[in-house]
Backbone bond lengths (Angstrom), bond angles and torsions (degrees), N, CA, C in turn:
res aa  C-N    CA-C-N  psi(-1)  N-CA   C-N-CA  omega(-1)  CA-C   N-CA-C  phi
1 M - - - 1.443 - - 1.524 108.00 -
2 K 1.324 116.21 130.21 1.451 121.71 177.70 1.515 108.40 -106.23
3 I 1.318 115.74 132.00 1.456 120.04 177.63 1.520 107.43 -120.03
4 K 1.300 115.99 130.24 1.452 121.99 -178.11 1.525 108.29 -124.44
5 Q 1.314 117.93 135.31 1.454 121.83 179.97 1.521 109.05 -101.52
6 K 1.340 116.73 129.01 1.456 120.90 173.69 1.520 108.81 -81.26
7 S 1.319 116.36 154.32 1.453 119.57 178.16 1.526 110.55 -84.74
8 V 1.336 115.62 165.58 1.461 121.29 178.87 1.522 108.24 -72.79
9 V 1.328 115.92 137.27 1.459 121.65 -179.88 1.518 108.17 -124.18
10 Q 1.343 117.08 139.64 1.451 120.53 175.42 1.524 107.60 -111.68
11 L 1.335 116.16 128.78 1.450 122.19 -176.44 1.525 108.73 -135.77
12 N 1.326 117.29 114.58 1.467 121.86 179.51 1.530 112.04 49.09
13 D 1.303 117.08 52.67 1.468 124.12 178.57 1.532 113.44 65.83
14 R 1.308 118.18 9.83 1.466 121.46 174.75 1.515 108.42 -106.60
15 I 1.300 115.84 131.32 1.457 119.14 177.14 1.514 108.03 -96.16
16 I 1.297 115.00 125.99 1.453 120.82 177.42 1.522 106.78 -98.12
17 K 1.307 116.07 119.04 1.457 121.45 -175.62 1.532 110.68 -70.69
18 P 1.320 116.25 152.72 1.466 118.18 176.58 1.522 110.33 -65.72
19 R 1.300 115.89 149.49 1.454 119.72 175.71 1.513 108.69 -137.88
20 L 1.292 115.00 151.90 1.454 119.73 -179.64 1.515 110.06 -81.72
21 I 1.289 115.31 138.63 1.453 121.00 173.58 1.520 105.87 -112.88
22 I 1.309 116.31 120.23 1.451 120.84 -178.20 1.513 107.77 -102.61
23 K 1.321 115.53 127.76 1.459 120.24 -176.22 1.520 110.73 -118.74
24 N 1.303 114.64 158.87 1.462 123.45 173.25 1.518 114.60 60.06
25 C 1.323 116.39 33.64 1.453 119.79 174.84 1.531 108.65 -158.63
26 P 1.334 118.15 156.92 1.468 120.58 176.21 1.532 110.59 -77.56
27 D 1.326 115.91 144.81 1.461 120.33 179.44 1.525 110.93 -145.03
28 P 1.348 118.60 73.29 1.466 119.04 171.87 1.529 109.44 -62.03
29 A 1.328 116.14 130.56 1.461 120.83 -175.53 1.520 110.40 -133.01
30 A 1.339 115.91 147.16 1.465 121.61 169.36 1.524 104.20 -73.95
31 H 1.317 116.54 96.79 1.457 122.58 -166.06 1.528 114.04 -86.01
32 R 1.343 116.89 -43.56 1.460 118.37 -172.67 1.530 111.50 -160.75
33 I 1.325 116.06 148.52 1.466 123.23 169.62 1.525 105.80 -122.17
34 K 1.340 115.50 122.03 1.463 120.66 -176.59 1.525 110.98 -115.15
35 F 1.337 115.79 147.66 1.455 123.25 174.04 1.525 108.05 -119.41
36 K 1.326 116.48 137.53 1.465 120.07 -179.14 1.526 109.34 -143.13
37 L 1.340 115.32 135.75 1.455 120.42 174.35 1.523 107.99 -76.77
38 I 1.333 116.28 118.02 1.467 121.77 178.34 1.526 109.77 -86.54
39 E 1.356 115.26 -45.47 1.454 120.19 -177.93 1.527 109.13 -157.94
40 K 1.316 116.52 130.86 1.466 120.58 172.86 1.520 106.91 -87.49
41 T 1.329 117.08 118.21 1.463 121.00 -174.00 1.525 113.43 -98.62
42 A 1.327 117.12 -23.18 1.466 122.51 178.47 1.527 107.43 -166.53
43 T 1.328 117.16 179.61 1.462 120.45 176.11 1.523 109.22 -60.02
44 N 1.311 116.53 126.40 1.474 123.66 178.51 1.525 114.13 64.44
45 T 1.318 118.60 14.57 1.462 122.08 -177.73 1.523 110.32 -133.97
46 G 1.317 115.59 142.72 1.459 118.90 176.87 1.511 112.85 -171.48
47 R 1.343 115.11 174.29 1.464 122.51 174.21 1.524 106.87 -93.76
48 I 1.309 115.63 126.98 1.459 122.47 -176.52 1.530 109.00 -115.65
49 G 1.315 116.15 135.95 1.462 121.91 172.55 1.517 109.35 -96.04
50 I 1.318 116.70 129.78 1.463 122.57 177.55 1.521 106.48 -117.52
51 T 1.324 115.98 122.63 1.459 121.56 -174.06 1.520 110.67 -128.39
52 G 1.325 116.29 132.14 1.456 122.33 172.57 1.516 108.57 -108.17
53 I 1.326 116.59 136.15 1.460 121.35 -178.04 1.522 109.64 -121.44
54 V 1.324 115.48 121.51 1.465 122.91 171.99 1.517 105.62 -100.23
55 M 1.333 117.10 135.02 1.465 120.66 -178.29 1.518 109.85 -138.05
56 N 1.324 116.25 139.51 1.462 120.56 175.05 1.523 107.68 -81.31
57 L 1.332 116.43 103.98 1.455 122.40 179.95 1.520 112.49 -83.89
58 G 1.329 116.91 -7.80 1.455 121.16 -179.24 1.523 112.39 -79.61
59 H 1.304 114.59 176.88 1.462 121.22 -178.82 1.522 112.27 -104.42
60 R 1.316 116.27 10.56 1.467 121.81 176.73 1.516 110.01 -128.89
61 E 1.319 115.91 157.47 1.463 122.09 176.15 1.520 110.31 -66.35
62 F 1.311 115.63 142.86 1.458 120.65 169.41 1.518 105.93 -96.93
63 K 1.332 116.83 117.55 1.462 121.70 -177.21 1.523 108.56 -125.09
64 N 1.324 115.68 98.42 1.449 119.59 -178.27 1.517 108.88 -163.59
65 G 1.315 117.40 148.34 1.455 120.57 179.22 1.508 114.11 -92.37
66 G 1.334 117.86 3.77 1.451 119.54 -169.86 1.498 117.84 -110.33
67 G 1.331 119.58 17.01 1.452 120.33 179.27 1.520 111.55 -92.52
68 V 1.339 116.56 139.66 1.460 121.31 175.72 1.524 107.75 -137.14
69 A 1.336 115.75 131.76 1.466 121.85 174.77 1.529 108.38 -104.48
70 Y 1.327 116.29 137.81 1.466 122.77 -178.92 1.522 108.97 -124.32
71 L 1.333 116.37 137.04 1.458 122.07 175.18 1.528 107.92 -119.00
72 Y 1.339 115.87 120.50 1.464 122.38 -177.05 1.524 110.54 -112.30
73 E 1.326 115.21 147.43 1.456 123.26 167.18 1.528 104.68 -115.04
74 G 1.342 116.67 106.69 1.458 119.69 -170.66 1.522 108.29 60.04
75 P 1.336 118.41 -133.12 1.465 120.06 179.13 1.534 113.46 -85.82
76 T 1.330 117.55 -1.53 1.467 121.45 -173.35 1.522 111.57 -93.84
77 L 1.322 116.20 124.22 1.460 121.24 174.90 1.522 108.54 -72.34
78 K 1.333 116.24 122.37 1.468 120.91 -179.28 1.527 112.37 -101.65
79 R 1.326 117.38 -36.54 1.471 121.37 179.60 1.522 109.24 -149.76
80 S 1.317 114.61 150.06 1.463 120.74 170.71 1.517 107.58 -143.94
81 K 1.330 115.50 151.72 1.454 119.97 -179.87 1.524 109.51 -150.42
82 R 1.341 115.34 126.90 1.461 121.05 175.55 1.521 108.58 -76.96
83 F 1.328 115.92 147.47 1.462 119.39 172.33 1.517 109.07 -140.36
84 S 1.323 114.71 141.49 1.458 120.20 -178.51 1.520 111.60 -119.40
85 Y 1.319 117.59 -12.19 1.459 120.84 -178.33 1.522 109.57 -151.10
86 L 1.325 116.25 133.16 1.463 121.96 172.07 1.527 107.51 -141.79
87 A 1.317 116.42 116.58 1.460 121.08 175.41 1.527 108.81 -70.28
88 P 1.332 118.51 161.20 1.462 119.82 175.52 1.533 110.11 -56.36
89 G 1.323 116.80 128.59 1.461 122.19 -179.39 1.520 114.78 82.89
90 A 1.333 117.95 -8.06 1.468 121.19 -179.05 1.524 110.47 -72.29
91 K 1.345 115.55 151.57 1.464 121.99 -177.77 1.520 111.20 -119.92
92 L 1.308 115.29 147.00 1.458 124.40 171.40 1.527 105.40 -118.07
93 I 1.340 117.06 126.59 1.457 120.89 -173.72 1.530 110.53 -116.09
94 L 1.332 115.41 130.39 1.464 122.84 174.87 1.517 106.60 -121.35
95 G 1.316 117.81 137.33 1.449 117.91 179.81 1.508 113.75 -160.51
96 F 1.322 114.68 165.84 1.455 121.94 175.82 1.523 107.76 -157.29
97 T 1.334 116.06 165.78 1.463 120.84 175.42 1.525 108.83 -118.69
98 R 1.306 114.55 155.36 1.463 120.01 178.52 1.512 109.50 -154.94
99 T 1.327 115.54 159.00 1.460 121.39 174.99 1.525 107.95 -81.30
100 W 1.331 115.92 140.53 1.467 121.59 -179.05 1.515 108.97 -132.18
101 Y 1.324 116.84 130.31 1.462 122.36 176.44 1.524 107.41 -119.45
102 S 1.323 116.66 106.95 1.460 120.87 -171.12 1.527 114.48 -69.96
103 R 1.326 118.78 -10.15 1.463 121.82 178.82 1.533 112.48 -96.80
104 S 1.314 117.68 -2.79 1.471 119.55 -179.32 1.528 110.62 -83.34
105 A 1.317 116.05 158.54 1.465 120.66 177.39 1.526 110.98 -66.78
106 D 1.331 117.51 -40.14 1.463 121.33 -176.36 1.522 113.51 -68.23
107 E 1.317 117.46 -31.20 1.455 119.88 -177.78 1.526 112.31 -110.12
108 G 1.332 116.67 -52.17 1.454 120.24 -175.90 1.513 114.28 -71.57
109 E 1.327 116.20 -51.31 1.459 120.23 -175.66 1.532 113.00 -83.31
110 F 1.319 117.45 -40.95 1.466 122.31 -178.72 1.530 109.78 -128.93
111 P 1.329 117.41 69.18 1.466 119.53 -176.47 1.531 111.80 -66.84
112 P 1.319 117.05 150.22 1.456 119.73 179.36 1.533 111.44 -71.12
113 T 1.307 115.43 161.25 1.461 122.08 172.70 1.526 107.22 -98.27
114 Y 1.306 115.75 137.16 1.464 121.83 178.58 1.518 108.09 -102.23
115 K 1.343 115.51 136.93 1.459 120.78 -178.78 1.519 109.94 -128.35
116 L 1.316 115.60 136.54 1.457 123.37 173.83 1.523 106.63 -116.27
117 V 1.336 116.71 123.55 1.459 121.79 -173.11 1.528 109.15 -132.48
118 I 1.328 116.28 137.46 1.468 122.00 173.81 1.523 107.72 -111.58
119 L 1.330 115.98 129.28 1.462 121.76 175.63 1.531 108.93 -128.06
120 Y 1.324 115.18 156.54 1.462 121.02 -178.56 1.515 111.29 -126.89
121 D 1.332 115.85 153.78 1.461 121.34 171.85 1.520 108.49 -60.36
122 A 1.314 117.27 150.74 1.467 122.13 -177.38 1.519 112.78 -59.57
123 A 1.314 118.67 -29.31 1.467 122.00 -177.45 1.528 112.23 -62.35
124 I 1.319 117.81 -23.82 1.465 120.66 -179.06 1.517 111.14 -66.64
125 S 1.320 117.93 -39.39 1.464 120.28 -177.07 1.524 112.86 -67.01
126 V 1.324 118.38 -21.71 1.464 120.51 178.41 1.522 112.40 -102.35
127 S 1.316 117.91 -4.98 1.465 121.74 179.65 1.520 110.24 -71.17
128 D 1.328 116.70 141.88 1.462 119.72 176.33 1.525 111.60 -104.80
129 K 1.316 117.93 6.62 1.458 121.44 177.52 1.517 108.80 -81.13
130 Q 1.331 117.13 126.55 1.453 121.54 -174.13 1.529 112.42 -63.16
131 G 1.320 119.29 -36.20 1.457 121.71 -179.78 1.520 113.22 -71.09
132 N 1.340 117.35 -13.47 1.458 121.66 -179.89 1.517 112.91 -89.09
133 K 1.299 117.90 -17.99 1.460 120.73 -172.08 1.523 111.70 -102.12
134 D 1.311 115.04 136.79 1.452 122.80 171.27 1.528 105.61 -83.51
135 C 1.325 116.77 117.04 1.465 118.88 -173.04 1.533 113.51 -82.29
136 N 1.321 118.54 -2.55 1.463 120.38 176.02 1.528 108.90 -141.13
137 M 1.301 116.02 89.12 1.462 121.05 -178.63 1.538 112.02 -75.01
138 N 1.324 118.10 -8.56 1.462 121.48 -177.87 1.524 114.02 -75.83
139 N 1.330 118.16 -12.04 1.469 120.02 -179.73 1.533 111.72 -111.51
140 N 1.320 116.81 28.74 1.462 121.51 -177.93 1.528 113.87 -96.83
141 K 1.327 117.47 6.29 1.472 121.99 176.63 1.522 108.41 -135.95
142 L 1.330 114.43 139.14 1.452 120.24 178.75 1.522 108.09 -145.57
143 S 1.332 117.01 137.36 1.470 122.31 178.33 1.517 109.05 -125.09
144 R 1.328 115.34 147.55 1.471 120.65 174.91 1.527 108.37 -148.38
145 S 1.323 115.31 130.41 1.459 120.34 176.58 1.508 110.09 -69.81
146 G 1.323 115.85 144.34 1.454 121.05 176.58 1.519 113.09 -79.17
147 A 1.328 118.68 3.42 1.467 122.70 -177.80 1.527 112.32 -56.65
148 S 1.326 117.77 -35.95 1.463 119.92 -177.82 1.532 112.63 -70.47
149 I 1.320 117.90 -13.89 1.474 120.44 177.51 1.524 109.77 -64.54
150 N 1.326 117.28 -33.85 1.465 120.81 -179.22 1.524 112.27 -58.27
151 S 1.317 116.93 -33.44 1.473 119.71 -179.79 1.532 112.03 -72.15
152 L 1.317 118.12 -16.35 1.470 121.30 176.83 1.528 111.78 -74.22
153 L 1.339 116.03 -21.32 1.456 121.16 -178.02 1.509 110.78 -103.03
């Protein structure tokens, strides 16, 4: 595995921090959690789409039968999906819709946190096949507060 560090770049008074680029290995990552207004049903109320995106950020195929992505709303598991193959740049999408009332205590005042998590069967950690291993286990969890959903309504 080759790891290369990019240098710090300044662009229009914004500093872009260095990031690691991992090459020649698979890297399924909890890439993004998105919120989308599907339909506004009343004042401060609507149907919201919540989507978790897993993406192979590596430069090699991930070939394994033991990957599972989980999407949580607070402590509640909302979706899960097994994956056995992800080409470089390929995405796995998990999602659901729900009603949201931005003036309620449960959603507006104390919105849930959404979590996207990738876990693997135990056999992966002992495998010596390069296509079976996720070379960056540090990007397999992502959290996002549901607070920004209120601005959609």
